[in-house]
N, C-alpha and C positions, 0 to 999 in steps of 0.2 A: 534344511527347510525349517522355516519358523513354525513353532508349535501353535496350534489353534486353540483358542479359549473362547467358549461361548458364555457370555454374561447372561444371567437370568432375564434381565430387562432388555437385552440386545442393544444397549446404549454404548456409544463411543464418547470419549471425553475430548474436549478441545481446550486450548489455552490461547488467548489473544493478548499479545504484549507489544510494547514499544521498546526497541533495543537501541542502546547508545553504544556503538562500537568504538574501540580505541582508534586513534588516528591511523596507525599502521595497517589496520585491517580494512580500512575504507578504500574503495576503488577510486581512481582519479576522477571519474565522472560523478561519483557520489560526493566527493569533495567540491567539485564544480557546482553541483546542485545546491550545496549549502552556502557557497561563497558568491554565486552570481545572481544578480537581480533579474537576469533574463530567464532564469529557470525557476519553476514553482513546484513541480511534483513529478515523480517517475514511478510507474508501476511495472514490476517484473511479472509479466503475464504467463510466460512459459519458458522452460529451459531444457536443454539436452546435454547431459554429461556422459554420454555413452562412449565417447572417445577419450583416450588418456592424454592426448596432446593438446586439444583445444575443446572448448565448450561453445554452445550456441544459445542465444537468449533473444527473447522478443520483449520489448518494452513499449509501453504507452507513456508518452511524455507530454506534460503541459509546460510550454515554454517557447523560447525563440529557436526555431529550427536551425537558423544560420549560425547562431552562437554555439549551439550544440555541435553542429557539423565541424566548425573550426576547432573546437576543443577535442572532440573524439578523434580527429585526424592526427592529433599529437600524442595519442596514447598507444599502448601496445596491442591494439586490436588488429587481427589479421585482415579483416574486411568488415564493412558495414553497409547496410542499405536503409535509407530513410524514406518513409511514405507519409506525406502531409495528410492530415485529417481536415483541419481547417486552419484559420490564421493563428491559432494559439496552441495547437496540439499536433502530434505526429507519432508514428510508430518507428521504432528503431530495431532492426534485426541485425545482430552482431555475432561475429565469430572472434573469440579472444582466447588467449592462452590462460591457463590457470595461474593464480597468484597465491602466495602463502596465505593472504588474508581470506580470500573466498574459499580456499580449501579447508582452512581451520573452521570457518563459519559453517560450511556445509557438513563437515564431518561430525560436528556436535549433534546434529539432528539424526544423521545416519546411524551413529553408534547406539542410539536409543530406540531405533526402529520407529521413528516418528515420521509422519507425513506432513509436509508443508502444503498448506492450501493457498493457491494463488488468489490474488496477486500479493507479492511482497511490495509494500508501498514505502518509497523513500520521500521524506518531506523536505521542506526548505531548510530545516536544521540538520539535515543529513541523517536523521533517525530512521530506523526501519520498523514499520508496522507489519507484524507477522501473525498468522494464525496457524497452529499446528494441531494435529489430531493424533491420539494414541492412548496408551494406558495411563491411568491417573498417576501411578507411581513414576512412570517415565517422564511425565510432564513436570512433576516436582523435581526430579533429578536433572531435567534440562535446565531449569533456572539456576540450579546450583552449579552445573557444569559450565554454563555460559559465563557466570559471574566469577567463579573461582579459577577455572582453567583457561578461559579465553579473555577474561578481563572486560566482559561486556556488561554494562549496567542494564538490568531488566526491570521494566515497569509493567507489572501484570495489570491488564485492563479488565479482562473477563476470564472466567473459567466456567465450564458447564458441560451439558450434554449436547453433543453435536447433532444438528439436524439441518441439512441444507435447504429444507423447504421453508424454514422460518428465518428471515434475515434480520440483522441489525440494520434498521432502516437507514440511519444516517451514516453507517459505517464506511460507505464509499465516497463520502464528501471530503473535499479539502477543507482546511481551516477557513479559507476565504469564502468558500461556498456556504459552509455552515453558518458563518457570521452573517452573510447576506440573507440567508433564509430566516435566521433567527430575528434579525433586525426587521425584515419585511413583515414577519408575523406579529412582532411586538407593536409595530406602527399601525397595523390594521390593513396592510396591503392585500391580505387574503380574506378579510372580513366581507360579509355580505349584508348590506352594501359596502363597497370598498371605502375605507376610511383614510387611506394614504395613497399617494401616487408613486410612480416609479421615481420621479424627481425627488420626492420626499425621502425615499429609501436611499437614493444616491447621495443626497445631502447629508444624511445621518452617517453614512459610511465614508463621506468625504471623497467620493469618486464621481466620475462622469456617469450620466444616465445610461449611456451605451454600455459601459463596463458593468454597471449594476444589472442591466438587462441580461447580459451574457452570463454573469455569475448565477443569477436566478434560474435562467433556462437550463444551465448545466446541472445545477442542483436538483431541479425538478425532474430532469431526464434520468437522474440516478435514483431519486427517492421514489417516484411514482411506480416504476416497475416492481420495486421491492414491496410496495404496499399491496400489490395484487399478486405477489408470488411469482413474478416473471423473471426475476434476476437476482443474482447475488449469492455468495456463500452463506448459508444460513446457519444460525446458531441459536441455542436457547440459553441466554446468559443466566448465571446464578449469582454472580457478584461482579462489581465493577469498581 
């Protein structure tokens, strides 16, 4: 049994970092995400490692579902189920065997009694955005363990006191969504009265108005619930 420690302030510590795994550690789908223009982002929402032979995972993915289906069928997954959300995103429920890469990756967190807060986000560069909660000393040891023992480059983005009620407002945005939101704000799209049109935003981003509209709607759907405390893993950052 793990010993219990009551901190005077009752606070838990978190670390938010971006991880660059060595090529051997990356899953084939993670490599596909980084290499294919058809894929944009994957979020590992939940996983089950209770069995010793296979593991189960649920992903939310932004990209071309047909391209993903063709690629995952060529990997070592036992089975998978895909559920479309709209024309640009879908859920992927998979059963797959353990690999040396994901076993080594997961063990680094387990050895230090750290809790990984979903989602784990895989971006278009194949990097992993992760938030973990635990003792401050364990968080420091984690960065050393990942870099020295697993060969993972760690870019620490935030550390602080964990509080799920208060979120990093833009933390759930993709780079494209953040760029669209930032551009729209700078041009005056959200000013009252409005100083720029959707076409102006699209022209500045060099994309079609329909694409700009989709990016802004997705960004707004993620940001607004966090502003009113209705969504998101929340943290109180102390540094970035």
